[in-house]
SEVO-143187 format. One record per residue (C-alpha): residue number from 1; residue in one letter; x, y negated, z negated. Coordinates in Angstrom, 3 decimals, padded with zeros to 6 digits. Layout:
! SEVO-143187
+-----+---------+----------+----------+----------+
! num ! residuo !        u !        v !        w !
+-----+---------+----------+----------+----------+
! NUM !       a !        X !        Y !        Z !
...
+-----+---------+----------+----------+----------+
! end
This chain:
! SEVO-143187
+-----+---------+----------+----------+----------+
! num ! residuo !        u !        v !        w !
+-----+---------+----------+----------+----------+
!   1 !       x !  126.311 ! -051.592 ! -162.059 !
!   2 !       x !  125.554 ! -053.782 ! -159.052 !
!   3 !       x !  124.391 ! -056.648 ! -161.283 !
!   4 !       x !  127.511 ! -056.308 ! -163.432 !
!   5 !       x !  129.755 ! -056.528 ! -160.370 !
!   6 !       x !  128.017 ! -059.701 ! -159.219 !
!   7 !       x !  128.751 ! -061.343 ! -162.565 !
!   8 !       x !  132.320 ! -060.042 ! -162.540 !
!   9 !       x !  132.961 ! -061.635 ! -159.157 !
!  10 !       x !  131.600 ! -064.979 ! -160.337 !
!  11 !       x !  133.826 ! -065.008 ! -163.427 !
!  12 !       x !  136.886 ! -063.948 ! -161.437 !
!  13 !       x !  136.354 ! -066.658 ! -158.814 !
!  14 !       x !  135.767 ! -069.253 ! -161.534 !
!  15 !       x !  139.001 ! -068.231 ! -163.297 !
!  16 !       x !  141.010 ! -068.439 ! -160.069 !
!  17 !       x !  139.640 ! -071.924 ! -159.293 !
!  18 !       x !  140.386 ! -073.175 ! -162.810 !
!  19 !       x !  143.946 ! -071.810 ! -162.742 !
!  20 !       x !  144.550 ! -073.352 ! -159.309 !
!  21 !       x !  143.218 ! -076.732 ! -160.464 !
!  22 !       x !  145.313 ! -076.683 ! -163.649 !
!  23 !       x !  148.375 ! -075.732 ! -161.611 !
!  24 !       x !  147.860 ! -078.788 ! -159.388 !
!  25 !       x !  147.564 ! -080.873 ! -162.555 !
!  26 !       x !  146.807 ! -084.518 ! -163.183 !
!  27 !       x !  148.197 ! -087.063 ! -160.738 !
!  28 !       x !  148.188 ! -090.870 ! -160.793 !
!  29 !       x !  147.785 ! -092.775 ! -157.529 !
!  30 !       x !  149.147 ! -096.321 ! -157.254 !
!  31 !       x !  147.976 ! -098.690 ! -154.517 !
!  32 !       x !  149.642 ! -102.002 ! -155.321 !
!  33 !       x !  147.913 ! -103.544 ! -158.353 !
!  34 !       x !  145.215 ! -100.863 ! -158.270 !
!  35 !       x !  145.633 ! -097.361 ! -159.674 !
!  36 !       x !  143.525 ! -094.319 ! -160.467 !
!  37 !       x !  144.076 ! -090.780 ! -161.729 !
!  38 !       x !  142.990 ! -087.479 ! -160.168 !
!  39 !       x !  142.053 ! -084.748 ! -162.680 !
!  40 !       x !  141.780 ! -080.931 ! -162.356 !
!  41 !       x !  137.975 ! -081.052 ! -162.623 !
!  42 !       x !  137.917 ! -082.941 ! -159.320 !
!  43 !       x !  139.838 ! -080.165 ! -157.574 !
!  44 !       x !  137.454 ! -077.449 ! -158.785 !
!  45 !       x !  134.462 ! -079.395 ! -157.476 !
!  46 !       x !  136.164 ! -079.837 ! -154.084 !
!  47 !       x !  137.052 ! -076.133 ! -153.948 !
!  48 !       x !  133.456 ! -075.177 ! -154.685 !
!  49 !       x !  132.143 ! -077.513 ! -151.993 !
!  50 !       x !  134.568 ! -076.116 ! -149.402 !
!  51 !       x !  133.728 ! -072.507 ! -150.282 !
!  52 !       x !  130.013 ! -073.197 ! -149.835 !
!  53 !       x !  130.502 ! -075.378 ! -146.741 !
!  54 !       x !  132.449 ! -072.723 ! -144.850 !
!  55 !       x !  130.228 ! -069.919 ! -146.202 !
!  56 !       x !  133.150 ! -068.166 ! -147.894 !
!  57 !       x !  130.981 ! -067.094 ! -150.817 !
!  58 !       x !  127.604 ! -065.327 ! -150.476 !
!  59 !       x !  124.397 ! -066.973 ! -151.621 !
!  60 !       x !  123.860 ! -064.170 ! -154.142 !
!  61 !       x !  126.965 ! -065.318 ! -156.039 !
!  62 !       x !  125.606 ! -068.878 ! -156.188 !
!  63 !       x !  122.309 ! -067.596 ! -157.595 !
!  64 !       x !  124.179 ! -065.455 ! -160.145 !
!  65 !       x !  126.311 ! -068.429 ! -161.212 !
!  66 !       x !  123.360 ! -070.796 ! -161.669 !
!  67 !       x !  122.224 ! -069.639 ! -165.176 !
!  68 !       x !  125.780 ! -069.959 ! -166.471 !
!  69 !       x !  125.528 ! -073.747 ! -166.104 !
!  70 !       x !  123.089 ! -073.903 ! -169.024 !
!  71 !       x !  125.287 ! -071.584 ! -171.114 !
!  72 !       x !  128.366 ! -073.705 ! -170.362 !
!  73 !       x !  126.531 ! -076.908 ! -171.289 !
!  74 !       x !  125.547 ! -075.420 ! -174.663 !
!  75 !       x !  129.185 ! -074.568 ! -175.400 !
!  76 !       x !  130.188 ! -078.048 ! -174.263 !
!  77 !       x !  127.679 ! -079.545 ! -176.674 !
!  78 !       x !  129.146 ! -077.545 ! -179.560 !
!  79 !       x !  132.636 ! -078.703 ! -178.619 !
!  80 !       x !  131.504 ! -082.342 ! -178.477 !
!  81 !       x !  129.948 ! -082.076 ! -181.939 !
!  82 !       x !  133.182 ! -080.582 ! -183.322 !
!  83 !       x !  135.139 ! -083.503 ! -181.851 !
!  84 !       x !  132.833 ! -086.185 ! -183.246 !
!  85 !       x !  132.781 ! -085.000 ! -186.870 !
!  86 !       x !  136.467 ! -085.494 ! -187.753 !
!  87 !       x !  136.428 ! -088.992 ! -186.224 !
!  88 !       x !  133.486 ! -090.518 ! -188.078 !
!  89 !       x !  135.840 ! -092.603 ! -190.233 !
!  90 !       x !  137.486 ! -094.158 ! -187.183 !
!  91 !       x !  134.096 ! -094.949 ! -185.672 !
!  92 !       x !  132.806 ! -096.646 ! -188.832 !
!  93 !       x !  135.967 ! -098.733 ! -189.165 !
!  94 !       x !  135.759 ! -099.892 ! -185.547 !
!  95 !       x !  132.961 ! -102.339 ! -186.299 !
!  96 !       x !  129.718 ! -103.426 ! -184.678 !
!  97 !       x !  131.271 ! -104.153 ! -181.279 !
!  98 !       x !  131.668 ! -100.477 ! -180.485 !
!  99 !       x !  128.115 ! -099.730 ! -181.596 !
! 100 !       x !  126.515 ! -102.561 ! -179.632 !
! 101 !       x !  128.438 ! -101.741 ! -176.447 !
! 102 !       x !  126.381 ! -098.570 ! -176.114 !
! 103 !       x !  123.358 ! -100.698 ! -175.153 !
! 104 !       x !  125.205 ! -101.559 ! -171.949 !
! 105 !       x !  124.665 ! -097.989 ! -170.746 !
! 106 !       x !  120.929 ! -098.691 ! -170.538 !
! 107 !       x !  121.641 ! -100.995 ! -167.594 !
! 108 !       x !  121.818 ! -098.009 ! -165.249 !
! 109 !       x !  118.074 ! -097.492 ! -165.722 !
! 110 !       x !  117.081 ! -100.870 ! -164.316 !
! 111 !       x !  119.328 ! -100.543 ! -161.284 !
! 112 !       x !  119.204 ! -096.912 ! -160.217 !
! 113 !       x !  115.556 ! -095.997 ! -160.841 !
! 114 !       x !  114.073 ! -098.932 ! -158.828 !
! 115 !       x !  116.474 ! -098.154 ! -155.971 !
! 116 !       x !  115.602 ! -094.440 ! -156.107 !
! 117 !       x !  111.831 ! -094.937 ! -156.212 !
! 118 !       x !  111.311 ! -098.033 ! -154.060 !
! 119 !       x !  113.911 ! -097.324 ! -151.371 !
! 120 !       x !  114.421 ! -093.542 ! -151.319 !
! 121 !       x !  110.971 ! -092.399 ! -152.547 !
! 122 !       x !  112.569 ! -090.073 ! -155.084 !
! 123 !       x !  110.482 ! -087.968 ! -157.437 !
! 124 !       x !  111.318 ! -086.907 ! -160.995 !
! 125 !       x !  114.938 ! -086.218 ! -160.036 !
! 126 !       x !  115.532 ! -089.984 ! -160.197 !
! 127 !       x !  114.851 ! -089.900 ! -163.962 !
! 128 !       x !  117.563 ! -087.283 ! -164.470 !
! 129 !       x !  120.006 ! -089.141 ! -162.253 !
! 130 !       x !  119.195 ! -092.668 ! -163.415 !
! 131 !       x !  118.682 ! -092.649 ! -167.182 !
! 132 !       x !  122.438 ! -092.545 ! -167.882 !
! 133 !       x !  125.830 ! -092.182 ! -166.210 !
! 134 !       x !  125.225 ! -088.419 ! -165.974 !
! 135 !       x !  128.066 ! -087.081 ! -168.061 !
! 136 !       x !  128.264 ! -084.143 ! -170.440 !
! 137 !       x !  125.897 ! -085.548 ! -173.074 !
! 138 !       x !  123.310 ! -086.279 ! -170.392 !
! 139 !       x !  123.423 ! -082.653 ! -169.215 !
! 140 !       x !  122.738 ! -081.506 ! -172.761 !
! 141 !       x !  119.731 ! -083.827 ! -173.164 !
! 142 !       x !  118.129 ! -083.000 ! -169.821 !
! 143 !       x !  118.899 ! -079.289 ! -170.138 !
! 144 !       x !  117.159 ! -079.163 ! -173.511 !
! 145 !       x !  114.166 ! -081.364 ! -172.605 !
! 146 !       x !  113.394 ! -080.264 ! -169.049 !
! 147 !       x !  115.797 ! -077.464 ! -168.092 !
! 148 !       x !  118.613 ! -077.760 ! -165.582 !
! 149 !       x !  116.534 ! -075.980 ! -162.929 !
! 150 !       x !  113.911 ! -078.754 ! -163.046 !
! 151 !       x !  113.779 ! -081.850 ! -160.826 !
! 152 !       x !  115.293 ! -083.840 ! -163.692 !
! 153 !       x !  118.046 ! -081.236 ! -164.003 !
! 154 !       x !  118.734 ! -081.454 ! -160.283 !
! 155 !       x !  119.087 ! -085.225 ! -160.613 !
! 156 !       x !  121.478 ! -085.170 ! -163.562 !
! 157 !       x !  123.593 ! -082.397 ! -162.006 !
! 158 !       x !  123.806 ! -084.379 ! -158.764 !
! 159 !       x !  124.922 ! -087.442 ! -160.716 !
! 160 !       x !  127.424 ! -085.345 ! -162.663 !
! 161 !       x !  129.036 ! -083.896 ! -159.531 !
! 162 !       x !  129.180 ! -087.234 ! -157.712 !
! 163 !       x !  130.600 ! -088.833 ! -160.863 !
! 164 !       x !  133.264 ! -086.146 ! -161.128 !
! 165 !       x !  134.347 ! -086.677 ! -157.521 !
! 166 !       x !  134.230 ! -090.473 ! -157.374 !
! 167 !       x !  133.858 ! -091.587 ! -161.000 !
! 168 !       x !  137.494 ! -091.379 ! -162.108 !
! 169 !       x !  138.652 ! -093.136 ! -158.937 !
! 170 !       x !  136.116 ! -095.955 ! -159.350 !
! 171 !       x !  136.919 ! -096.270 ! -163.078 !
! 172 !       x !  140.656 ! -096.536 ! -162.411 !
! 173 !       x !  140.181 ! -099.123 ! -159.663 !
! 174 !       x !  137.754 ! -101.246 ! -161.711 !
! 175 !       x !  139.981 ! -101.094 ! -164.782 !
! 176 !       x !  142.999 ! -102.221 ! -162.749 !
! 177 !       x !  141.105 ! -105.065 ! -161.097 !
! 178 !       x !  139.621 ! -106.363 ! -164.363 !
! 179 !       x !  142.974 ! -106.142 ! -166.137 !
! 180 !       x !  144.600 ! -108.221 ! -163.394 !
! 181 !       x !  142.018 ! -111.013 ! -163.607 !
! 182 !       x !  143.279 ! -112.109 ! -167.036 !
! 183 !       x !  139.712 ! -112.819 ! -168.131 !
! 184 !       x !  139.511 ! -110.191 ! -170.867 !
! 185 !       x !  141.517 ! -109.316 ! -173.940 !
! 186 !       x !  143.202 ! -105.888 ! -173.742 !
! 187 !       x !  141.197 ! -104.727 ! -176.764 !
! 188 !       x !  137.895 ! -105.663 ! -175.080 !
! 189 !       x !  138.884 ! -103.710 ! -171.972 !
! 190 !       x !  139.943 ! -100.757 ! -174.150 !
! 191 !       x !  136.552 ! -100.654 ! -175.869 !
! 192 !       x !  134.868 ! -100.694 ! -172.452 !
! 193 !       x !  136.791 ! -097.537 ! -171.446 !
! 194 !       x !  134.598 ! -095.225 ! -173.504 !
! 195 !       x !  131.790 ! -093.801 ! -171.380 !
! 196 !       x !  131.365 ! -090.466 ! -173.123 !
! 197 !       x !  133.561 ! -088.732 ! -170.535 !
! 198 !       x !  137.142 ! -087.767 ! -171.385 !
! 199 !       x !  138.263 ! -087.806 ! -167.746 !
! 200 !       x !  136.734 ! -091.214 ! -167.038 !
! 201 !       x !  138.155 ! -092.642 ! -170.264 !
! 202 !       x !  141.632 ! -091.429 ! -169.301 !
! 203 !       x !  141.253 ! -092.914 ! -165.822 !
! 204 !       x !  140.115 ! -096.210 ! -167.347 !
! 205 !       x !  142.795 ! -096.476 ! -169.985 !
! 206 !       x !  145.855 ! -095.521 ! -167.894 !
! 207 !       x !  146.121 ! -098.851 ! -165.994 !
! 208 !       x !  145.670 ! -100.793 ! -169.250 !
! 209 !       x !  148.480 ! -098.918 ! -170.983 !
! 210 !       x !  150.715 ! -099.513 ! -167.955 !
! 211 !       x !  149.986 ! -103.244 ! -168.015 !
! 212 !       x !  150.357 ! -103.676 ! -171.801 !
! 213 !       x !  152.803 ! -100.943 ! -172.904 !
! 214 !       x !  153.474 ! -102.739 ! -176.197 !
! 215 !       x !  149.769 ! -102.303 ! -177.090 !
! 216 !       x !  149.393 ! -098.789 ! -175.725 !
! 217 !       x !  148.665 ! -097.151 ! -179.105 !
! 218 !       x !  146.012 ! -099.726 ! -180.032 !
! 219 !       x !  144.438 ! -099.548 ! -176.573 !
! 220 !       x !  144.208 ! -095.765 ! -176.681 !
! 221 !       x !  142.824 ! -095.744 ! -180.242 !
! 222 !       x !  140.046 ! -098.196 ! -179.359 !
! 223 !       x !  139.257 ! -096.390 ! -176.106 !
! 224 !       x !  139.090 ! -093.037 ! -177.910 !
! 225 !       x !  136.881 ! -094.482 ! -180.655 !
! 226 !       x !  134.588 ! -095.994 ! -178.023 !
! 227 !       x !  134.434 ! -092.723 ! -176.105 !
! 228 !       x !  133.718 ! -090.728 ! -179.264 !
! 229 !       x !  131.016 ! -093.165 ! -180.305 !
! 230 !       x !  129.421 ! -093.031 ! -176.862 !
! 231 !       x !  129.305 ! -089.262 ! -177.141 !
! 232 !       x !  127.713 ! -089.444 ! -180.596 !
! 233 !       x !  125.224 ! -092.322 ! -180.539 !
! 234 !       x !  124.730 ! -091.914 ! -176.793 !
! 235 !       x !  122.799 ! -088.725 ! -177.543 !
! 236 !       x !  120.314 ! -090.592 ! -179.741 !
! 237 !       x !  120.273 ! -093.576 ! -177.382 !
! 238 !       x !  119.257 ! -091.237 ! -174.568 !
! 239 !       x !  116.599 ! -089.423 ! -176.595 !
! 240 !       x !  115.026 ! -092.437 ! -178.299 !
! 241 !       x !  115.444 ! -095.184 ! -175.691 !
! 242 !       x !  116.794 ! -094.178 ! -172.295 !
! 243 !       x !  114.453 ! -091.256 ! -171.498 !
! 244 !       x !  111.219 ! -093.014 ! -172.647 !
! 245 !       x !  112.228 ! -096.216 ! -170.815 !
! 246 !       x !  113.087 ! -094.263 ! -167.662 !
! 247 !       x !  109.780 ! -092.388 ! -167.709 !
! 248 !       x !  107.796 ! -095.607 ! -168.220 !
! 249 !       x !  109.671 ! -097.421 ! -165.432 !
! 250 !       x !  109.287 ! -094.429 ! -163.108 !
! 251 !       x !  105.500 ! -094.362 ! -163.548 !
! 252 !       x !  105.220 ! -098.166 ! -163.228 !
! 253 !       x !  107.195 ! -098.280 ! -159.968 !
! 254 !       x !  105.166 ! -095.497 ! -158.340 !
! 255 !       x !  101.911 ! -097.202 ! -159.377 !
! 256 !       x !  103.338 ! -100.474 ! -158.018 !
! 257 !       x !  103.604 ! -098.662 ! -154.678 !
! 258 !       x !  099.967 ! -097.627 ! -155.019 !
! 259 !       x !  100.751 ! -093.912 ! -155.294 !
! 260 !       x !  100.487 ! -091.242 ! -157.974 !
! 261 !       x !  103.892 ! -090.491 ! -159.560 !
! 262 !       x !  105.108 ! -087.046 ! -158.420 !
! 263 !       x !  105.259 ! -084.486 ! -161.223 !
! 264 !       x !  108.253 ! -082.356 ! -162.093 !
! 265 !       x !  108.606 ! -078.746 ! -161.039 !
! 266 !       x !  111.278 ! -076.091 ! -161.337 !
! 267 !       x !  113.483 ! -075.667 ! -158.316 !
! 268 !       x !  113.410 ! -072.775 ! -155.893 !
! 269 !       x !  116.989 ! -072.106 ! -154.807 !
! 270 !       x !  115.810 ! -071.805 ! -151.199 !
! 271 !       x !  113.786 ! -075.036 ! -151.230 !
! 272 !       x !  115.727 ! -077.809 ! -152.954 !
! 273 !       x !  114.427 ! -081.267 ! -152.062 !
! 274 !       x !  114.884 ! -084.404 ! -154.158 !
! 275 !       x !  112.924 ! -086.661 ! -151.815 !
! 276 !       x !  109.174 ! -086.966 ! -152.353 !
! 277 !       x !  106.867 ! -088.308 ! -149.619 !
+-----+---------+----------+----------+----------+
! end
């Protein structure tokens, strides 16, 4: 009965936070030529941080909630697959540009992993955080390969939370700035909006649709196709290229420092540490 009540409290608190976030809703912020959008997911993350920061929820509830992350990611994966299937025709008709743009996501590996290893002495968590932009598809890959309670899982979850808090704001600002330069065609910017994250895509595409309202339908269609494609081929890109490349670079950088690369281990809730010395 005691275990049941712990789970019941977690679900009730989660439901209250979701309802509160949905009630606040989506809001666009305009700062001159720059704009970004705040989404309900951001509010739930902030609420969770505040509850933990001010010790308004007991540690036992956090431990009870932890396994539900993996369950939620599995359901998210099923939902993503159901979204991709009906849109295969749109993806095929979008041409090679949308397929080739996925290779740009590999750039995160060669920036983040060297910074994490050479500057911050990070262990295996840097692979989870650095092999991608840490969105929903990345959680699925890491959760299946290593487990979300591993060092790699800690890294990808950290990237996911930071991306949820700051990602939509940064996406909206960058999209606005690039649109105002006049260097790129609206269609090129629309195709760049697809990162595999619905919230980030929406934040990216909103300033473009405001700037070119006469092309809003085309911009949204290309952005949606790009986002769908990133969610579909991004999975295979991560499995076949990003993870092996990240692991090889991780080992090379630690050997370059003259040290043995730290191995992965599963996290103890009481002793979470992403820095290896």
